[in-house]
N, C-alpha and C positions, 0 to 999 in steps of 0.2 A: 590257152586254158588257164594257165597260172594267173594271168592278168585278170581274166573274167572272174575267176574264183576269189581273187583278192578283192576285186571291186564288189563282188557279191557279199563277201564277208564284211567289207567296210560298210556296205549298205545295211546289212543286218545289225552290225554293231552300232551304226548311226541311229537306226530305228529304235533299237533297245535303249540306247542312251536317251533319245527323245522321250521314249515311253516312260523310262524311269524318272526323267526330269519332270514329265507331265504328272506322273503319279505323286512324286514328292511335292510338286507345287500344289496339286489338288488336296493332299493331306494337310499341307500348311494352311491353305485357304479354309478348309473345313474346320481345322483346329482353331484358327483365329476367329471364325464366325461363332463357334460353339463355346468359346472360352471368354469369360469376362476379363481375363488377364491377357494382355497382348503377348505374343511369342517373341523370343529374342531374335534380333535381326539376323544373326548368323547361325542360329541353331533352331531345330524343330522342337526343342524342349525349353520351358520357361525357367531356366536355371537362375538367372539374376532376380527374376520376380519372386521365386520361391525363397531366395535368400532375404529379399526385402520383407516378405511376409513373416519370415522367421524372426526378423529383427523387430517387427512391430508387435509381436506377441507379448513380450515383457511390458511394453508400454500399455497395452490393453489391460494387463493384470494390475499394473500400477494404478491405472485409472479406476478400476473396480475397487481396489484397496482404499483409494482416496475417497470414493463415494461412500464406502462402508464407514470409514472413520468420521466423515462429515455428518452422516446421518446419526451415528451413535452419539456424537457430541451434542447434536441438536436435541436428541431425545433426552439425554441425561440432564441438560440444563433447563428443560421444560417441566412445568408442573404436571401436565397431563399428556399422555400419549395414546392415540386412538388408531384403530385400523378401520378405514372406510372401504366399503365395497362399491365399486363403480359399475358393476355389471349392468344394471338397468338405469343408469344415469346418463342422459344425453350430454355430449361433450359441451354443447352450448350452455347448458344449465350449470355444469361443473365449473366452467370458466367464470360465469357470472357470480356464483357462490364464492369461489376462490378470491375474486376481486373484492367482493363485499366483506369477506372475513379477514382480508389481508392485515388490518391492524391488530386483530385479536388471535389469529391462528395462521399456521403455515402448512400448506399442503406439500407433500413430497411424493413424487411419482418415480418409482424405481422398479427394477426387476425383482421378482420374488426372492431370488438367492441373495441379492443385495440387502433386502429388508431382513431376511432371516439372519444373515451374518451380523448385521447391526444390532438386532435384538439379542443375539447370543453374546455380543461384546459389551452390551449396555451394563452400566453400573446399577441400574434400577433393580431392586430386589426381585420383583415379579415380572420383569420384562420377558423372560422366557415363557411365561404363561400365555403370551400372545402368539407364540410360534405356531401352534396347531391351526390358528385361524388365518394364517397368511395364504393358505391354499384355497380359501373359500372365495369363489368369484374372481373379480379383478381387484386386487388389493392396492391400497396406497396408504401412506402414513399421514396423520394430522397431529401436530403438536401445538400446545397452547399453554398460556399461564392462567386461563380460566379454569374453574373447577369443572368436574366431569358433567354435572347437571346443567351448568350454564352453557357449556360447549354444545351439548346435545340440543338444548333449547334454541340456541342460535341457528344451528343447522336445520332444525325442524321448522323454524319460521320461514325458511327459504323454499319449502316444499310447494309444489304446484299441482293443481288438479287438472287432469287431462282426460279426453274421451277414452273409452275402453276399445282395445283392438282385438280382433279375432284371435283366439287361442291364449290370450293373457289370463292369468289366474286371478280370480277375484279376491282381494284382501279381506273383504267382508261381504255380507249379503247385499246384492244390488237390487234395488226396488224401483218400481214405477208407481208413483202415487196416483190416487184418484183425482180426476179433474180434466180440464180441457186439454186438447192437443192441437198442434198447428195443422193437422191433417184434415183435408176435405174427404167426404165419403168416397170410397173407392177401394182400390187394392190394399190400402193401408189397414182396412178393417180385418182382412184375412191375415195380414202380417202380425197385427197385434194379437189376434186370436191364437196364432201359433205359439205365442209366448204365454198363453193362459190368461190373457186379459179380456175381461168382459167390457163391451163398449156400447155406447148409444150415440145418436146424432142429435145435437142441439145447436141451433143457430148456424147451421151449415158447417159445423166442425164435429169431429169425432171426440167424444168424451170417454174417459176411462172411468168405469163405475166404482171399482174397488182397488185398493193397493195390492200389488202382487210382487213377490220376489221372483225376478227373472233369472238371476244367477246366484247360486249359493256360494258362500265363502269357501275358498279352496278349490272351486270348480273352474274349468276354462270357459271363456266367453264364446258363445256360439256365434257364427256369422250373422244370423238374423238379429240376434240380441245386440251385437255391436252396432249394426246399422240403425236399428230403432233408437237405441240409447243416444247415438250421435245426433240423429234428427231431432230428438227431444231436448237436446242440449244438456243431457245428464253426463257429468264428468266424474265417474266413480274412482278412477285410478289416480294415485298420488305418486309423483316423481320427485326425487330430491337426492341429496347426498346421504347415503345410508351409513350410519355410524353404529355398528353392532357391538363393538367392544372398546372400552376406554379404561386405561390404567391411570389411577391417581394415587401417588404414594404407594402404599401396599394394598390398595383396594382395587380390584378388577370388577368393573361394572358391565353388565350386559344391557342390551337394548330395552328389555322388558322392565328393568329396574329404572333406567334413565328416563323412559317415556312417561313422565308424570304430568297429569293435568293440573297445572298450577292453580287454577281457580278452585277446582274441587279440593285440592290439597289444603289450600288456605281455609276453605269452609270447614273441612274436617278438623283442622286445628282449633278453629273457633268453637266448634261444637264440643270437642274434647275438653277445652279449657273451661267452658261454661259448666259442663257436667262435673268436672273436678271441683269447681268453686262451690257448686250446690252441695256436693257431698261433704266438703270441708265444713260448711255452715251447719249441715245437719248433724254431724258428729261432734261439733264443737271444737274443731281443730283451729287453733289460733296461729295465723300466719300474717305476714305483712299485708297480704291482699284481703284477708277475712277479718282482721282485728277491728277495723272501723265499723263494718257491718254488724259484727257481733256486739260491739258496745251499743250501737244504735238499737239493735234488737233487745238487748238487756234493758236499756232505758225504757223502751216501749212496754216491755213486759212488766217492769217495776211500776211504771205509772198506771198501767191497767190494774195491777194488783192493789195498788194504793187506793185507786178509785173504788174498787170492789170492796175493800175493807171499810172505807169511809161510808159507803152506801149501807153496808150491813150494820155499822155502828149506829147510824141514824135510825134505822129500822128498830134496833134493839132499844134505843132510848124512848121511842114512841110507845113501844110495848110496855 
């Protein structure tokens, strides 16, 4: 009996031991599968790995400090500092613009907290005024020695027109003009009619009778509108690198100020200069620009007066 009991106890003990070993092994396997960090060979807890991670933390902090300092120095030595918003800018386009602008501007892609710390540490007087705009969209920093308007103009020249997609917000009224379409008579007539377009058939093609606004500015593009516009080859959406804020010296410019039509601006200057010149002549204001014209005018008036006096003198003699 004693021997059997002992054997039985040993069997139970052996089974418990195997069960515990199996459970322990299973826990280890599960932990190793679920953890990105491998467990210690002799322990079920990642003690050495935790120590390594703790040692790496100061290095990560040092790296962030280094990034902040480098960005801060780059901003301080540049003439202009801008915040670009990459939210609706395709990566391929950004890469192409960055390559094109390389001699004139530098793009800096960093986390928001890095950008904020660099702006806070900057020696530029109004750098902190850019801080509220870091949280808008997907921010990045652009620095350049170009003036703010030239920098904006360079980026604007890189914009591209693309078809409208369903759900996109129209930046301005999107219209379909009167004239022929590539569509043959058929289902396209009802599709065009759903957008409010009046049509007729000429030469085997559908023609639009009158111009119609199919999407109002600020409204989302409907699926049918996106489809028809694409088929007509109308590309109303503009993509590019968005530069909403630029700091130059102590002046902070916004997009609506920077987005100047150069041709219209030049024409307005010419008109203003001409009107000022005419006013100066009219009131007799002598300047470097008006003096020659005023002398010529005085000479013409004097000669006309002389001729008039001479004419009256001859008439008096005859009398």
